[in-house]
Structures are given as structure tokens and as C-alpha cells.
All heavy atoms as an XYZ file, in Angstrom:
659
protein
N     -32.418     16.157    -21.615
C     -33.823     16.068    -21.277
C     -34.131     16.696    -19.931
O     -35.304     16.953    -19.642
C     -34.271     14.615    -21.276
C     -34.323     13.928    -22.570
S     -34.938     12.312    -22.387
C     -36.127     12.291    -23.679
N     -33.139     16.903    -19.056
C     -33.336     17.515    -17.810
C     -34.030     16.661    -16.742
O     -34.723     17.132    -15.827
N     -33.952     15.330    -16.924
C     -34.593     14.458    -15.942
C     -33.858     14.383    -14.601
O     -34.499     14.002    -13.587
C     -34.636     13.032    -16.477
C     -35.503     12.925    -17.730
S     -35.401     11.273    -18.409
C     -37.014     10.671    -18.003
N     -32.638     14.845    -14.491
C     -31.917     14.846    -13.293
C     -32.533     15.815    -12.260
O     -32.297     15.696    -11.066
C     -30.449     15.188    -13.442
C     -29.600     14.061    -14.144
C     -29.736     14.100    -15.611
O     -30.383     14.978    -16.233
N     -29.102     13.127    -16.301
N     -33.275     16.745    -12.702
C     -33.881     17.710    -11.763
C     -35.225     17.277    -11.263
O     -35.729     17.868    -10.344
C     -34.011     19.108    -12.503
C     -32.636     19.680    -12.897
O     -31.682     19.412    -12.156
O     -32.585     20.399    -13.884
N     -35.755     16.254    -11.806
C     -37.111     15.707    -11.446
C     -36.950     15.082    -10.073
O     -36.020     14.318     -9.743
C     -37.578     14.770    -12.499
S     -39.197     14.034    -12.115
N     -37.969     15.241     -9.212
C     -37.977     14.667     -7.898
C     -38.007     13.135     -7.990
O     -37.438     12.434     -7.101
C     -39.117     15.170     -7.036
C     -40.493     14.718     -7.559
C     -41.231     15.333     -8.425
C     -41.205     13.536     -7.128
N     -42.449     14.619     -8.640
C     -42.394     13.517     -7.849
C     -40.917     12.527     -6.214
C     -43.319     12.505     -7.689
C     -41.860     11.499     -6.096
C     -43.057     11.512     -6.804
N     -38.670     12.602     -8.932
C     -38.759     11.154     -9.098
C     -37.377     10.536     -9.436
O     -37.077      9.441     -8.960
C     -39.763     10.773    -10.211
C     -40.138      9.346    -10.387
C     -40.737      8.779     -9.079
C     -41.148      9.178    -11.522
N     -36.555     11.282    -10.170
C     -35.186     10.831    -10.479
C     -34.406     10.751     -9.172
O     -33.602      9.870     -8.965
C     -34.576     11.757    -11.499
C     -33.221     11.296    -12.019
N     -32.044     11.660    -11.377
C     -32.897     10.410    -12.998
C     -31.030     11.042    -12.024
N     -31.515     10.331    -12.960
N     -34.567     11.781     -8.327
C     -33.861     11.800     -7.042
C     -34.295     10.669     -6.183
O     -33.472     10.032     -5.486
C     -34.065     13.152     -6.364
C     -33.538     14.338     -7.127
C     -32.249     14.735     -6.589
C     -31.767     16.005     -7.276
N     -30.377     16.006     -7.581
N     -35.562     10.371     -6.099
C     -36.104      9.283     -5.265
C     -35.548      7.957     -5.820
O     -35.167      7.129     -4.999
C     -37.620      9.317     -5.277
C     -38.213      8.037     -4.626
C     -38.184     10.532     -4.525
N     -35.646      7.804     -7.109
C     -35.076      6.601     -7.710
C     -33.593      6.415     -7.376
O     -33.121      5.292     -7.051
C     -35.260      6.565     -9.220
C     -34.846      5.265     -9.836
O     -35.122      4.240     -9.276
N     -34.291      5.334    -11.076
N     -32.782      7.501     -7.467
C     -31.392      7.441     -7.148
C     -31.129      7.076     -5.686
O     -30.271      6.316     -5.338
N     -31.977      7.619     -4.798
C     -31.931      7.273     -3.407
C     -32.263      5.819     -3.098
O     -31.560      5.119     -2.301
N     -33.229      5.305     -3.795
C     -33.588      3.868     -3.629
C     -32.490      2.949     -4.181
O     -32.204      1.906     -3.594
C     -34.888      3.597     -4.321
C     -36.096      4.296     -3.730
S     -36.319      3.897     -1.951
C     -36.865      2.220     -2.091
N     -31.875      3.341     -5.259
C     -30.737      2.596     -5.845
C     -29.642      2.547     -4.805
O     -29.008      1.495     -4.522
C     -30.315      3.128     -7.167
C     -29.003      2.564     -7.593
C     -31.349      2.875     -8.225
N     -29.303      3.751     -4.231
C     -28.226      3.806     -3.276
C     -28.533      2.990     -2.009
O     -27.669      2.255     -1.520
C     -27.927      5.222     -2.867
C     -27.191      6.056     -3.836
C     -27.124      7.547     -3.381
C     -25.813      5.594     -4.030
N     -29.758      3.024     -1.539
C     -30.144      2.284     -0.396
C     -30.113      0.777     -0.635
O     -29.545      0.048      0.170
C     -31.572      2.663      0.081
C     -32.130      1.918      1.299
C     -31.312      2.338      2.529
C     -33.552      2.279      1.465
N     -30.585      0.333     -1.747
C     -30.545     -1.087     -2.070
C     -29.109     -1.558     -2.287
O     -28.736     -2.709     -1.912
C     -31.398     -1.444     -3.241
O     -30.940     -0.871     -4.429
N     -28.288     -0.731     -2.934
C     -26.895     -1.103     -3.125
C     -26.163     -1.236     -1.832
O     -25.463     -2.208     -1.587
C     -26.210     -0.020     -4.031
C     -24.760     -0.360     -4.318
C     -24.443     -1.116     -5.471
C     -23.728      0.092     -3.544
C     -23.131     -1.403     -5.730
C     -22.403     -0.178     -3.809
C     -22.121     -0.959     -4.949
N     -26.403     -0.286     -0.950
C     -25.744     -0.293      0.383
C     -26.210     -1.459      1.174
O     -25.397     -2.225      1.786
C     -25.987      0.986      1.125
C     -25.367      1.033      2.492
C     -23.996      1.242      2.656
C     -26.104      0.720      3.636
C     -23.380      1.258      3.882
C     -25.506      0.718      4.896
C     -24.115      0.969      4.982
N     -27.469     -1.758      1.254
C     -27.987     -2.812      2.087
C     -27.589     -4.183      1.565
O     -27.255     -5.079      2.329
C     -29.501     -2.691      2.163
C     -30.020     -1.513      2.904
S     -29.388     -1.381      4.591
C     -30.176     -2.753      5.336
N     -27.637     -4.371      0.266
C     -27.415     -5.706     -0.333
C     -25.950     -6.012     -0.662
O     -25.570     -7.203     -0.776
C     -28.251     -5.855     -1.629
S     -30.001     -5.806     -1.349
N     -25.125     -4.966     -0.767
C     -23.755     -5.226     -1.151
C     -22.708     -4.782     -0.148
O     -21.581     -5.272     -0.175
C     -23.441     -4.521     -2.489
C     -24.256     -5.103     -3.567
C     -23.625     -4.737     -4.870
N     -24.287     -5.403     -6.015
C     -23.761     -5.557     -7.151
N     -22.579     -5.108     -7.403
N     -24.390     -6.143     -8.112
N     -23.088     -3.912      0.792
C     -22.035     -3.457      1.749
C     -22.530     -3.913      3.176
O     -21.684     -4.476      3.922
C     -21.850     -1.921      1.660
C     -21.267     -1.659      0.311
C     -20.978     -1.426      2.785
C     -21.035     -0.180     -0.019
N     -23.723     -3.590      3.565
C     -24.142     -3.931      4.933
C     -24.305     -5.402      5.130
O     -24.437     -5.920      6.253
C     -25.477     -3.203      5.198
N     -24.326     -6.167      4.036
C     -24.411     -7.626      4.164
C     -23.217     -8.254      4.930
O     -23.419     -9.144      5.672
C     -24.447     -8.200      2.751
C     -24.388     -9.739      2.616
C     -25.689    -10.327      3.057
C     -24.111    -10.148      1.177
N     -22.062     -7.680      4.746
C     -20.869     -8.266      5.358
C     -20.825     -8.124      6.900
O     -20.589     -9.093      7.609
C     -19.616     -7.692      4.742
C     -19.422     -8.195      3.300
C     -19.905     -7.399      2.212
C     -18.882     -9.419      3.031
C     -19.749     -7.873      0.948
C     -18.765     -9.860      1.751
C     -19.187     -9.074      0.692
N     -21.103     -6.950      7.424
C     -21.246     -6.889      8.941
C     -22.305     -7.760      9.435
O     -22.220     -8.411     10.502
C     -21.528     -5.443      9.246
C     -21.022     -4.708      8.048
C     -21.227     -5.613      6.876
N     -23.473     -7.800      8.703
C     -24.551     -8.732      9.141
C     -24.117    -10.148      9.153
O     -24.482    -10.951     10.030
C     -25.786     -8.497      8.269
C     -26.835     -9.508      8.583
C     -27.622     -9.459      9.712
C     -27.063    -10.560      7.698
C     -28.619    -10.380     10.012
C     -28.071    -11.550      8.017
C     -28.813    -11.410      9.148
O     -29.750    -12.359      9.400
N     -23.424    -10.563      8.092
C     -22.938    -11.942      7.961
C     -22.012    -12.295      9.090
O     -22.123    -13.407      9.689
C     -22.269    -12.083      6.611
C     -21.819    -13.494      6.297
S     -21.278    -13.706      4.576
C     -20.072    -12.415      4.442
N     -21.084    -11.468      9.435
C     -20.218    -11.684     10.594
C     -20.979    -11.718     11.884
O     -20.695    -12.485     12.726
C     -19.095    -10.618     10.609
C     -17.932    -10.893      9.680
C     -18.105    -10.997      8.287
C     -16.694    -11.126     10.176
C     -17.068    -11.279      7.480
C     -15.648    -11.372      9.351
C     -15.836    -11.468      7.963
O     -14.771    -11.729      7.131
N     -21.960    -10.812     12.010
C     -22.766    -10.791     13.214
C     -23.612    -12.060     13.414
O     -23.730    -12.615     14.478
C     -23.717     -9.576     13.177
O     -24.581     -9.590     14.245
N     -24.175    -12.586     12.307
C     -24.940    -13.756     12.345
C     -24.056    -14.960     12.718
O     -24.443    -15.851     13.458
C     -25.686    -14.003     11.016
N     -22.866    -15.005     12.133
C     -21.900    -16.081     12.486
C     -21.544    -16.050     13.944
O     -21.522    -17.059     14.589
C     -20.675    -15.940     11.598
C     -19.674    -17.045     11.868
C     -19.705    -18.198     11.176
C     -18.614    -16.836     12.791
C     -18.753    -19.244     11.350
C     -17.667    -17.855     12.990
C     -17.733    -19.018     12.282
O     -16.851    -20.023     12.523
N     -21.320    -14.829     14.473
C     -20.950    -14.705     15.862
C     -22.070    -15.076     16.801
O     -21.856    -15.739     17.797
N     -23.262    -14.663     16.451
C     -24.411    -15.037     17.339
C     -24.718    -16.568     17.265
O     -25.150    -17.098     18.260
C     -25.656    -14.199     16.917
O     -26.137    -14.576     15.688
N     -24.484    -17.142     16.124
C     -24.725    -18.607     15.997
C     -23.770    -19.383     16.861
O     -24.117    -20.423     17.483
C     -24.641    -19.013     14.553
C     -24.892    -20.479     14.309
N     -26.166    -21.043     14.374
C     -24.088    -21.490     14.026
C     -26.077    -22.304     14.168
N     -24.785    -22.633     13.925
N     -22.488    -18.994     16.870
C     -21.502    -19.701     17.614
C     -21.203    -19.067     18.965
O     -20.338    -19.569     19.700
C     -20.185    -19.763     16.796
C     -20.297    -20.719     15.636
C     -20.481    -20.295     14.352
C     -20.325    -22.111     15.854
C     -20.636    -21.170     13.328
C     -20.449    -22.988     14.803
C     -20.580    -22.524     13.562
O     -20.765    -23.401     12.527
N     -21.922    -18.030     19.343
C     -21.792    -17.423     20.667
C     -20.458    -16.699     20.905
O     -19.946    -16.667     22.021
N     -19.950    -16.036     19.851
C     -18.705    -15.259     20.006
C     -19.010    -13.802     19.720
O     -19.900    -13.513     18.937
C     -17.605    -15.798     19.129
C     -18.020    -15.899     17.648
C     -17.120    -17.172     19.544
C     -16.961    -16.354     16.687
N     -18.318    -12.863     20.362
C     -18.567    -11.436     20.086
C     -18.153    -11.033     18.667
O     -17.306    -11.706     18.063
C     -17.732    -10.714     21.114
C     -16.802    -11.700     21.676
C     -17.332    -13.097     21.368
N     -18.760    -10.008     18.195
C     -18.606     -9.567     16.774
C     -17.128     -9.248     16.519
O     -16.614     -9.551     15.404
C     -19.467     -8.335     16.506
C     -19.401     -7.824     15.060
C     -19.812     -8.826     14.059
C     -20.278     -6.526     14.953
N     -16.480     -8.577     17.455
C     -15.058     -8.188     17.211
C     -14.106     -9.363     17.071
O     -13.042     -9.206     16.488
C     -14.588     -7.166     18.284
C     -14.484     -7.796     19.662
C     -13.440     -8.471     20.129
C     -15.629     -7.641     20.591
C     -13.368     -9.083     21.368
C     -15.522     -8.182     21.830
C     -14.422     -8.877     22.256
O     -14.446     -9.438     23.463
N     -14.471    -10.550     17.562
C     -13.534    -11.688     17.421
C     -13.947    -12.670     16.292
O     -13.254    -13.651     16.101
C     -13.477    -12.443     18.784
O     -14.673    -12.998     19.065
N     -15.025    -12.358     15.638
C     -15.421    -13.253     14.541
C     -14.350    -13.382     13.451
O     -14.062    -14.526     13.028
C     -16.744    -12.822     13.902
C     -17.073    -13.539     12.621
C     -17.919    -12.978     14.878
N     -13.671    -12.314     12.967
C     -12.690    -12.525     11.938
C     -11.543    -13.412     12.359
O     -10.872    -14.068     11.566
C     -12.170    -11.113     11.655
C     -13.293    -10.212     12.068
C     -13.961    -10.881     13.229
N     -11.242    -13.492     13.640
C     -10.135    -14.295     14.174
C     -10.561    -15.791     14.248
O      -9.683    -16.662     14.406
C      -9.655    -13.788     15.527
C      -9.241    -12.340     15.448
C      -9.987    -11.365     16.102
C      -8.097    -11.949     14.737
C      -9.596    -10.031     16.015
C      -7.707    -10.681     14.656
C      -8.453     -9.691     15.274
N     -11.840    -16.090     14.242
C     -12.325    -17.440     14.292
C     -12.526    -18.038     12.893
O     -12.693    -19.208     12.753
C     -13.634    -17.504     15.064
C     -13.429    -17.424     16.555
N     -13.321    -16.237     17.193
C     -13.322    -18.373     17.500
C     -13.171    -16.386     18.521
N     -13.177    -17.743     18.695
N     -12.606    -17.176     11.908
C     -12.799    -17.591     10.565
C     -11.417    -17.922      9.935
O     -10.391    -17.314     10.255
C     -13.562    -16.566      9.669
C     -14.955    -16.349     10.052
C     -15.461    -15.133      9.212
C     -15.801    -17.497      9.708
N     -11.359    -18.780      8.922
C     -10.129    -19.042      8.173
C      -9.663    -17.785      7.427
O     -10.538    -16.920      7.019
C     -10.473    -20.116      7.168
C     -11.779    -20.722      7.607
C     -12.452    -19.663      8.456
N      -8.419    -17.606      7.280
C      -7.876    -16.442      6.568
C      -8.424    -16.338      5.121
O      -8.720    -15.263      4.689
C      -6.333    -16.497      6.532
C      -5.674    -15.330      5.832
C      -5.974    -14.055      6.575
C      -4.158    -15.623      5.753
N      -8.660    -17.503      4.532
C      -9.146    -17.490      3.128
C     -10.552    -16.883      3.073
O     -10.912    -16.166      2.156
C      -9.175    -18.874      2.541
O      -9.937    -19.735      3.311
N     -11.371    -17.123      4.131
C     -12.747    -16.558      4.176
C     -12.650    -15.074      4.308
O     -13.380    -14.335      3.674
C     -13.553    -17.220      5.283
N     -11.829    -14.564      5.199
C     -11.687    -13.104      5.405
C     -11.109    -12.437      4.169
O     -11.603    -11.355      3.809
C     -10.834    -12.837      6.582
C     -11.490    -13.140      7.901
O     -12.678    -12.896      8.076
N     -10.697    -13.722      8.830
N     -10.152    -13.030      3.530
C      -9.605    -12.459      2.317
C     -10.585    -12.471      1.137
O     -10.713    -11.532      0.350
C      -8.343    -13.201      1.890
C      -7.090    -12.912      2.775
C      -5.912    -13.768      2.362
C      -6.722    -11.431      2.820
N     -11.362    -13.564      1.064
C     -12.396    -13.632      0.053
C     -13.468    -12.546      0.298
O     -13.886    -11.868     -0.732
N     -13.904    -12.349      1.496
C     -14.856    -11.236      1.793
C     -14.305     -9.910      1.478
O     -14.964     -9.025      0.987
C     -15.304    -11.348      3.274
C     -16.248    -12.489      3.487
O     -16.961    -12.923      2.617
N     -16.300    -12.918      4.752
N     -13.004     -9.696      1.786
C     -12.391     -8.440      1.516
C     -12.316     -8.188      0.004
O     -12.553     -7.050     -0.477
C     -11.020     -8.413      2.087
C     -10.189     -7.107      1.901
C     -10.840     -5.948      2.588
C      -8.756     -7.298      2.374
N     -11.965     -9.235     -0.752
C     -11.920     -9.090     -2.238
C     -13.292     -8.767     -2.850
O     -13.348     -8.064     -3.802
C     -11.356    -10.344     -2.882
S      -9.618    -10.535     -2.561
N     -14.344     -9.281     -2.232
C     -15.664     -8.993     -2.695
C     -16.129     -7.619     -2.270
O     -16.836     -6.898     -2.994
C     -16.643    -10.115     -2.240
C     -16.296    -11.409     -2.893
C     -18.074     -9.725     -2.579
C     -17.023    -12.589     -2.397
N     -15.783     -7.255     -1.062
C     -16.251     -5.970     -0.457
C     -15.535     -4.759     -1.064
O     -16.143     -3.712     -1.232
C     -16.115     -6.002      1.031
C     -16.568     -4.774      1.797
C     -18.096     -4.551      1.586
C     -16.232     -4.906      3.267
N     -14.256     -4.883     -1.361
C     -13.462     -3.740     -1.818
C     -14.096     -3.064     -3.078
O     -14.219     -1.805     -3.054
C     -12.042     -4.181     -2.074
N     -14.469     -3.766     -4.092
C     -15.110     -3.052     -5.253
C     -16.405     -2.344     -4.914
O     -16.731     -1.335     -5.473
C     -15.278     -4.153     -6.310
C     -14.382     -5.242     -5.865
C     -14.257     -5.152     -4.453
N     -17.133     -2.974     -3.969
C     -18.414     -2.400     -3.606
C     -18.188     -1.029     -2.933
O     -18.934     -0.082     -3.178
C     -19.228     -3.320     -2.701
C     -19.279     -4.723     -3.100
C     -19.704     -4.947     -4.540
O     -20.567     -4.253     -5.054
N     -19.164     -5.922     -5.179
N     -17.178     -0.950     -2.015
C     -16.892      0.288     -1.351
C     -16.365      1.310     -2.362
O     -16.638      2.552     -2.252
C     -15.889      0.029     -0.214
C     -15.393      1.351      0.391
C     -16.502     -0.853      0.835
N     -15.624      0.846     -3.414
C     -15.155      1.793     -4.383
C     -16.346      2.336     -5.222
O     -16.370      3.538     -5.567
C     -14.172      1.023     -5.348
C     -13.880      1.782     -6.588
C     -12.969      2.828     -6.568
C     -14.481      1.516     -7.796
C     -12.668      3.537     -7.691
C     -14.190      2.221     -8.975
C     -13.279      3.259     -8.888
O     -12.992      3.961     -9.994
N     -17.335      1.479     -5.545
C     -18.437      1.922     -6.389
C     -19.502      2.802     -5.697
O     -20.219      3.565     -6.335
C     -19.113      0.757     -7.005
C     -18.354      0.213     -8.286
C     -17.631     -0.878     -8.282
C     -18.250      0.905     -9.488
N     -17.061     -0.987     -9.564
C     -17.440      0.100    -10.280
C     -18.777      2.108    -10.036
C     -17.105      0.448    -11.623
C     -18.420      2.404    -11.350
C     -17.623      1.564    -12.126
N     -19.534      2.733     -4.354
C     -20.595      3.488     -3.659
C     -20.474      4.992     -3.876
O     -21.481      5.617     -4.263
C     -20.570      3.156     -2.175
C     -21.655      3.876     -1.346
C     -23.034      3.373     -1.789
C     -21.435      3.592      0.095
N     -19.283      5.634     -3.717
C     -19.242      7.098     -4.031
C     -19.484      7.419     -5.469
O     -20.055      8.468     -5.778
C     -17.797      7.477     -3.646
C     -17.267      6.351     -2.796
C     -18.026      5.130     -3.164
N     -19.153      6.507     -6.361
C     -19.463      6.737     -7.788
C     -21.011      6.767     -8.018
O     -21.505      7.616     -8.767
C     -18.784      5.696     -8.629
O     -17.400      5.602     -8.359
C     -18.961      5.937    -10.141
N     -21.679      5.847     -7.418
C     -23.128      5.811     -7.522
C     -23.744      7.099     -6.820
O     -24.729      7.602     -7.328
C     -23.703      4.591     -6.869
C     -23.534      3.297     -7.727
C     -24.033      2.075     -6.948
C     -24.303      3.404     -9.009
N     -23.109      7.471     -5.768
C     -23.669      8.698     -5.078
C     -23.504      9.935     -5.958
O     -24.408     10.748     -6.029
C     -22.837      8.933     -3.773
C     -23.246      7.972     -2.657
C     -22.372      8.190     -1.416
O     -21.221      8.592     -1.537
N     -22.896      7.942     -0.266
N     -22.403     10.005     -6.651
C     -22.209     11.126     -7.556
C     -23.175     11.041     -8.763
O     -23.724     12.088     -9.136
C     -20.746     11.116     -8.116
N     -23.441      9.856     -9.258
C     -24.359      9.733    -10.361
C     -25.811     10.030     -9.940
O     -26.566     10.553    -10.655
C     -24.297      8.303    -10.944
N     -26.113      9.695     -8.654
C     -27.452      9.972     -8.159
C     -27.636     11.367     -7.704
O     -28.745     11.782     -7.387
C     -27.806      8.964     -7.057
N     -26.526     12.138     -7.591
C     -26.625     13.514     -7.116
C     -26.526     13.662     -5.625
O     -26.844     14.669     -5.073
N     -26.007     12.626     -4.964
C     -25.847     12.701     -3.455
C     -24.390     12.693     -3.010
O     -24.062     12.342     -1.910
C     -26.502     11.475     -2.836
C     -27.963     11.437     -3.015
C     -28.550     10.531     -3.920
C     -28.821     12.306     -2.348
C     -29.916     10.526     -4.114
C     -30.180     12.244     -2.488
C     -30.744     11.413     -3.398
N     -23.490     13.157     -3.954
C     -22.057     13.141     -3.663
C     -21.699     14.254     -2.757
O     -22.336     15.306     -2.703
C     -21.272     13.164     -4.915
N     -20.503     14.130     -2.162
C     -19.911     15.260     -1.369
C     -19.462     16.256     -2.335
O     -19.048     15.953     -3.428
C     -18.788     14.707     -0.537
C     -19.206     13.748      0.578
C     -18.007     13.233      1.322
C     -18.415     12.241      2.364
N     -17.328     11.633      3.097
N     -19.461     17.542     -1.903
C     -18.930     18.591     -2.793
C     -17.461     18.347     -3.150
O     -16.666     17.938     -2.326
C     -19.082     19.880     -1.996
C     -20.105     19.528     -0.975
C     -20.003     18.128     -0.671
N     -17.134     18.579     -4.415
C     -15.786     18.389     -4.871
C     -15.467     17.017     -5.400
O     -14.375     16.795     -5.903
N     -16.422     16.061     -5.358
C     -16.259     14.718     -5.873
C     -16.815     14.677     -7.239
O     -17.928     15.148     -7.527
C     -16.940     13.717     -4.980
C     -16.717     12.271     -5.458
C     -15.538     11.578     -5.130
C     -17.656     11.642     -6.274
C     -15.360     10.278     -5.600
C     -17.486     10.344     -6.671
C     -16.320      9.682     -6.373
N     -16.019     14.144     -8.231
C     -16.567     13.979     -9.540
C     -16.424     12.545     -9.939
O     -15.431     11.855     -9.701
C     -15.842     14.836    -10.527
O     -14.471     14.516    -10.552
N     -17.474     11.991    -10.602
C     -17.439     10.574    -11.009
C     -16.685     10.368    -12.305
O     -16.572     11.221    -13.113
C     -18.853     10.102    -11.229
């Protein structure tokens, strides 16, 4: 159908990427920052104040999101040259 060339398709792909990044990836640094500001500790030392199980759980949740981001970028047409989904 050739919808990938339409500007609306590109805008929609950009919005999907932005919402995916903000809600699934940027959430984790924000969560650590909020924890640190609540307890008055700097951001770089927050992981050392949390239990290991919390850090490992966050890592297990974050890892697939980081894996899927370049795949979504390729599907939306915003991938780096040489990357194929």
C-alpha cells in the first residue's frame, strides 16, 4: 500500500518511539532519582542503598525494553544505517 512513505506514518512511528522510551526506559532513571531525592541520597549511590533483589528485578524488566527499542526504531524507519529488524 505504500503507507510507510506517508508523513503521517512517520509521525505515528515517532510518537510510538517517544512513548515507548518515556514509559518503558526513561522510567527507571526517574524512579531511582525520585527514590534518591525522597531519601536525600545522590543518584549515583541509589543502587547501593536498594536491596540486590530490587536492582536485579529492575534489570530483568529493563533489559528486554532496551532490546526492543532498536527493533521499533527499524520498524518506524528511524534505525541506524545497516541495522535490520
